[in-house]
C-alpha positions as a printed Julia matrix, in Angstrom:
231×3 Matrix{Float64}:
 110.13  102.11   61.65
 106.61  103.47   62.03
 105.27  103.86   65.54
 102.96  100.86   65.1
 105.72   98.57   63.87
 108.07   99.74   66.59
 105.4    99.22   69.23
 104.54   95.73   68.01
 108.23   94.82   67.95
 108.3    95.24   71.74
 106.44   91.95   72.13
 109.46   89.9    71.0
 111.96   91.0    73.69
 109.19   91.1    76.3
 108.23   87.5    75.57
 111.87   86.44   75.55
 112.46   88.22   78.86
 109.43   86.53   80.41
 110.45   83.04   79.28
 114.08   83.53   80.25
 113.18   84.88   83.69
 110.81   81.99   84.4
 113.38   79.39   83.33
 116.28   81.02   85.22
 114.23   81.35   88.41
 113.0    77.76   88.19
 116.49   76.37   87.57
 118.03   78.38   90.4
 115.29   77.41   92.86
 115.55   73.71   92.0
 119.34   73.83   92.25
 118.91   75.41   95.7
 116.62   72.55   96.7
 119.07   69.91   95.46
 122.07   71.31   97.31
 120.16   71.84  100.54
 118.12   68.62  100.6
 119.51   66.0    98.23
 123.26   66.15   98.91
 125.44   66.7   101.96
 126.81   70.15  102.65
 130.14   68.98  104.0
 133.19   67.09  102.75
 135.14   64.39  104.57
 138.87   64.31  103.99
 142.35   64.32  105.46
 143.57   67.85  104.84
 146.85   68.41  106.71
 147.16   72.0   105.5
 144.06   73.01  107.44
 143.62   70.28  110.08
 146.63   67.98  110.62
 146.64   64.38  111.84
 142.92   63.73  111.54
 140.22   63.0   108.98
 137.42   65.48  109.57
 134.07   66.6   108.22
 134.49   70.11  106.86
 131.15   71.93  106.67
 130.21   74.09  103.72
 128.43   77.37  104.24
 126.82   78.79  101.12
 126.83   82.45  100.2
 123.17   83.35   99.99
 123.57   86.62   98.11
 124.25   85.2    94.59
 121.34   82.74   94.76
 118.98   85.3    96.25
 120.03   87.86   93.65
 119.46   85.43   90.77
 115.97   84.53   91.98
 115.18   88.2    92.63
 116.41   89.12   89.15
 114.14   86.46   87.66
 111.11   87.73   89.58
 111.8    91.33   88.59
 112.36   90.22   85.0
 108.98   88.47   84.94
 107.31   91.59   86.33
 109.1    93.81   83.81
 108.02   91.58   80.94
 104.38   91.58   82.04
 104.42   95.38   82.49
 105.95   95.73   79.02
 103.14   93.65   77.49
 100.53   95.71   79.35
 102.28   98.87   78.15
 102.19   97.56   74.58
  98.45   96.85   74.9
  97.68  100.26   76.38
  99.78  102.26   73.94
  98.27  100.64   70.85
  94.81  102.0    71.72
  93.8   105.0    69.6
  92.54  106.98   72.6
  96.13  107.2    73.77
  96.77  109.62   70.9
  94.43  112.24   72.33
  95.87  115.22   74.16
  93.98  114.58   77.4
  95.53  111.1    77.6
  99.07  112.44   77.55
  99.64  111.58   81.25
  98.48  108.02   80.58
 100.83  107.39   77.69
 103.66  108.97   79.66
 102.87  106.54   82.48
 102.66  103.52   80.18
 105.88  104.52   78.46
 107.78  105.3    81.64
 106.66  102.37   83.79
 107.93   99.63   81.42
 111.21  101.54   81.1
 111.52  101.79   84.89
 110.8    98.08   85.38
 113.21   97.1    82.6
 115.92   99.22   84.26
 115.21   97.39   87.53
 115.44   94.05   85.7
 118.71   95.09   84.08
 120.19   96.17   87.42
 119.07   93.04   89.27
 120.45   90.68   86.61
 123.74   92.58   86.46
 124.03   92.44   90.26
 123.35   88.69   90.25
 126.05   88.11   87.64
 128.59   90.28   89.46
 127.93   88.57   92.8
 128.6    85.15   91.29
 132.07   86.23   90.21
 132.86   88.35   93.28
 132.25   85.39   95.61
 134.69   83.05   93.87
 137.45   82.05   96.28
 140.93   80.57   96.12
 141.54   77.74   93.67
 143.49   75.79   96.3
 140.19   75.56   98.19
 138.35   74.58   94.98
 137.0    78.09   94.43
 135.82   78.51   98.02
 137.08   80.6   100.92
 138.36   79.03  104.14
 137.71   80.26  107.66
 137.77   78.82  111.18
 134.81   78.29  113.49
 134.7    79.08  117.21
 136.73   75.99  118.11
 139.26   76.51  115.36
 137.98   73.91  112.9
 137.88   74.78  109.19
 134.74   75.92  107.39
 134.43   76.36  103.63
 132.42   79.25  102.2
 131.21   78.78   98.63
 128.64   79.89   96.12
 126.28   77.1    95.15
 127.66   77.13   91.61
 131.21   76.52   92.87
 130.08   73.85   95.34
 128.05   71.95   92.75
 130.58   72.21   89.92
 134.0    72.23   91.59
 134.01   71.26   95.25
 131.5    68.48   95.93
 132.28   66.41   92.79
 135.88   66.11   94.05
 134.7    64.2    97.13
 132.06   61.68   96.02
 132.68   59.43   99.04
 131.62   62.28  101.33
 128.22   62.53   99.78
 124.86   60.81   99.56
 123.89   58.14   97.04
 121.91   60.78   95.18
 125.02   62.82   94.46
 125.77   60.88   91.26
 122.8    62.45   89.5
 122.1    65.42   91.77
 125.46   67.2    91.54
 125.76   67.25   87.72
 122.14   68.39   87.5
 122.66   71.12   90.1
 125.85   72.26   88.37
 124.17   72.49   84.96
 121.16   74.31   86.39
 123.24   76.81   88.35
 125.53   77.48   85.39
 122.6    77.93   83.01
 120.8    80.28   85.41
 123.99   82.32   85.83
 124.54   82.86   82.12
 120.85   83.48   81.48
 121.36   86.75   83.34
 123.1    88.02   80.21
 119.97   87.27   78.18
 117.86   89.07   80.78
 120.19   92.07   80.6
 120.07   92.2    76.79
 116.27   91.82   76.69
 115.87   94.56   79.28
 118.12   96.92   77.32
 116.11   96.3    74.14
 112.82   96.96   75.94
 114.22  100.18   77.42
 115.42  101.34   74.0
 112.18  100.47   72.2
 109.89  102.17   74.7
 112.2   105.2    74.84
 112.31  105.55   71.05
 108.56  105.02   70.79
 107.92  107.7    73.41
 110.31  110.09   71.69
 108.67  109.51   68.29
 105.23  110.02   69.74
 106.15  113.25   71.49
 104.84  116.19   69.53
 102.83  113.92   67.19
  99.88  113.06   69.39
  97.23  113.76   66.76
  99.02  112.38   63.72
  98.11  108.69   64.0
  94.45  109.18   64.87
  93.96  111.55   61.93
  95.51  109.02   59.58
  93.57  106.1    60.97
  90.47  107.28   62.87
  89.04  103.78   62.91
  92.03  102.31   64.7
  90.88  100.16   67.64
């Protein structure tokens, strides 16, 4: 690939990263709203293994880290995509091929790489946290603890609560649960797996900017001599 073709190819993964980050962040935020405002965050059941001889309301406490990490990854991904597009715009200018602009093209090569690395790390962390926080299957993928008075409390990720726990106890929930829980489950699951797309897009952006910078190194004057009228 020539430097121009390689540089222009950066727009594809940058656009994909931007769209994916926006969608993942929106889905995760709306799922958060549904589980906190549209459905109950407790279940009502007779559960002799954890509280004998009585039907009780068992509260659900959500792990905040996976949701926060997913939204953070989306925001960083959006920033990385915008920086990549700005880098593409700056690096295609002919003045960037002049020796005195070497610090500028180093900056506009390095900054998109740095932001894409941050996007990659944030998305990977979000994906890992989702799996690390999965609990025991006998508690529907949640973890069980006791509060100060000895009553049970379930600790879940929002994905587990929406997809595994709350649908098992429809009588415990609000009238909105019939549509809210499947929607929240689908949104949370989609946002989780979109982190893979964010990771892949970030890796491609890192590779393209790195290769472009490597190809340009030592050839600062070549392109402008070939095409002095380049805008």
